N, C-alpha and C positions, 0 to 999 in steps of 0.2 A: 636538612637532615636530612636522613637516605632514613631506612626499615630497617635498617641492619642498627643504625644507630636508634631510634626509637624501639625494640628492642633490649639494650643492651640499660638502655638510662630505664627501663621498667626495672628487670632484670638487676639492676643499683638500686634500683629504691625499694624490691620486695628485699632484699639482704638485707637492708640495711636495717628498714620496718619489723623481721623479723630478726634482729641479733636485739631493737629498742624496745620489741614486744616484752621484757623481761621485768629493765625500769619505765617505761614508757607515765605507770599510774603513778609512780615517786613522780613526775616533775609533771602531772599532771593537778597536782594534787598543791603545787604549790598555791598564793594568793594573792599573782595575776590570773593565773588559768582560770582557778574559779572562781574569777572575778567577771574574763569575756566570758566563763561559758555560762555563769549564769542570764548573762547580758543574751545570748541567741538563742540561751533553753525557754526568755522573754518572748524572744526573734517566734522562736517556735510555738510558741501555744494561742500568739494573737493567728499567724497565720491554720492549724493545727487543728480540728478537732477527737477528742475524746468518738471511736470508735470507725475512722478512718484507715485508710492501707495508704502507705508507707510505704515508698525505696528507699531507703539509705542507700550513698554511694559514701566508700573507707571508712568503716566502722569502727575505725582499731579493735581498738580494747575492750567496747561499748559500753560507752557510757552515757551518748545519746541516745543507742539504742535500747538499752533500759529505760532512759527518762521516757523517751515516745512510747514506749509499752505498758511502761507506767500511771501516763496518762492514758489512758483505754486504748491506743492505736494499736494493730496490726502494721509488725517491721517486717521485711522483708531488707537486710541487711549482705552487706558484701566488703569485701575487701581479698589484692591478691594475698597480702601473708597473712600465710597458715598457722604463723605463731598467734599474729593479733585479732584472728578469729579463732582458735582455740580460747583465747582466756574471752572473749565476747559470747562464745558457749558454756562457758564459768563460770561469766556472770550471770548470762540468763542467768542458769538453772542457781545459782546460788541466791537471787533471789524470786526465786519466784515466777519468773514469765518464761518459759519456754518455750509455752502454744503460743507466746504472744507474739515469738521472733518466728524465724528464716534467714540464716548467719550462711553464706556461700564465696566460698578460698579465690574471687573474684576483683577483673578491678573494670574501669569501663569502659578499655577492649576488646574484652574478650563476653563480657553482663549477654549480649544477645542472646547470647543460645544456654543461658543461667535464669535462663530465666523462660529461653520454650521450650527446657528441658521440666522446668513446673505443671508444664500442659497445664494453669493455669489466664484462659482470656478477661478477667476478673477487670487488669487494665488495676492507675492510682490513682488515689484521692493526695495526695503528694513530696517530692522529692527530695527529698536533703542534701546538703552536702557539705559537711560543715569540718574548718579548720583546718583547708591548704589540702585538704588529699589531690585531688583537682591540680594543685600547681605539681604535682607530678606529671600530669599530663601535656605538653606540645596542644595538639588543637584536640581546642571542646564540642564542633560540629555535632559528632558523633552524640554523643550526648545531648546536642538538637535535635538529632535525627530520631535518638530512639526515644527524647521527655516529649513530642509528638503524634509519639504513636500514641506507649504506655501511659502517657497521662492525662485523668480529663481532665473535657473541658471546661473552664476555670481555677481548678489545680492551682495550685501552687507551689516555684519550682526555690529554692531554699536555697545557696552558692557561697559559701561559706568560706573567699579564698584570698592568702592574703596578699595584702592591697600592693599595688607601688612603689609609694611614697607613706611612709613609716616616714613621719612626723618625728617624734620621740630619738629616737633612732639612728636617722639624719643629724639631730641637734648630739647624737652622743655622738656618733663614729668623727661627726665637722668637731669637736669639742678634745676628743680626744688624738686628732688632725690622721685620721684615717680613710681622707675623703674619697676616698678607693671603696672600702665598706659601708661610707656616708651616698655614696649613688648607686652600690651592685642591684640597686632592686630594677635601678630605671638600664640595667642594661637590656640592651635586644638579643633575644636569642635565650639559648641554657644558660643559667651564672649557675656553674657548683656550689654545692651545700654541703661543706658538711655533714652524715647522720650516720649516730656510734661507728666513725673512726670507715666507713667507708665515701667518698662522693657520690650526689646525687645529679645530678640534673635538674633544675625545677627549672620555674616558668610561674614567670609577675606579669600576668595577662590582661590585659587595659580595660576596664569596666566600655567601652568603647568596642571592642574583636566580645566580649563575652557576646554584650548584648546583639553582635550581630551574631555569630556561630550559632544562637539558639534560634533562629529563622523567624520566619517571619508570622510562625503561631506563636509567638510570645512577647510579650509587652512587660516593659523593669515598669514594676512598679516602684518599690522603691532599692535606697539604697542609701545605709550608717556605715558607722565608721565605727570601724571596735579594738578596742586598744589607744584613743585617739588623745588622751591626755592622759594614761595608762600606760603605762611600760612592755617593751614588747619578752614572755616568760622566760627568755636568756639573763634580766637583766633583776632577778628576780633576789639576789642578795641582797641587792646596793637600796632593792625597794626595800625589805624589807628593815633598811638601817633607815629608814622615815616615818617618822610618829604614826599613831593608827588612826588618831584623826586628822594628818593630813593626806596618809594614803584616802581618806575615808572621799574627806573632796577631792582630790583628784576622782577616783568615778564618779560623783555626782556631777561634776565638769564631764566627763568623760559622758551619763548618759544624757544630760541637758543641750549637748551641740555633736551627738553621734549622726543628727541626721538636717545638719546644716551645713551646705556647699563654702566652705568649700571641702569640713573638716569630715565632711564621709567619707570622702577622699583624704586621708591624711591618718586608715588609723594604722595596727596592729595587720587587720582582719578586714576587713569590708564582704558588709556583708549586701549581698545581691538578692529578691524577693523578682519575682517573675511567674505572668499566670498568664495562664494555658486563653487564651482567646477564643470563648464562644463559638462568636462568627462561623458559619460552614467555608466560608473559602480563606479562613486561617490556615 
């Protein structure tokens, strides 16, 4: 993919999420999305502590930003969509956490100069990127380079990515005789996904590709499937037809099998937890 194609893809994603911003919170309030987000928030609290300084890449409307700030963390967040950044700032102000967060209008590709402009050499205790923000990025090597530079030894790097093998999605589209959609996440290169009426190039990264991109300074400590027994959010209306006790049971199964191979790679999202090596030669 040429630089022109990369630039076009970034612009398409930014425009799409600018358009989506007014409706994003309503989508995120669905039962499926709330259950999945609770899972990722529980993981954040396992690996991050109050008082630590966290870099969040792809903050969207600030749902995770406020969660981290509410648990006593200092957050530096970014998103290339200015409409999303505006909503994050409003959410922080409304919830009284503006002093605990800095929000920047940039994505991974522009993050270095923005961090330099903060004129701080403090570094970060953790880095997070949740719910597929990095699926709009073709190559993750720049993240590995950045994280090696700014993340303190022993700090966690937590990446919530849209997985390549979503079991429920594959079953759903196979039953509907849409095998093209059932296989779409496994396609090589960019997959065009419509977002707010705009075709956005989307990259379903393999776990081994992500591990290689992070480089020798990081160890992959944990892989968890998020949404293995619970369907993707686009099936919310069908999910609501299922009785609540059965939905709760499926969510319980989802939690129970999340870290078991091969289920840990079969979710709508996969949560990868890396740790910055402490060794001087890392």
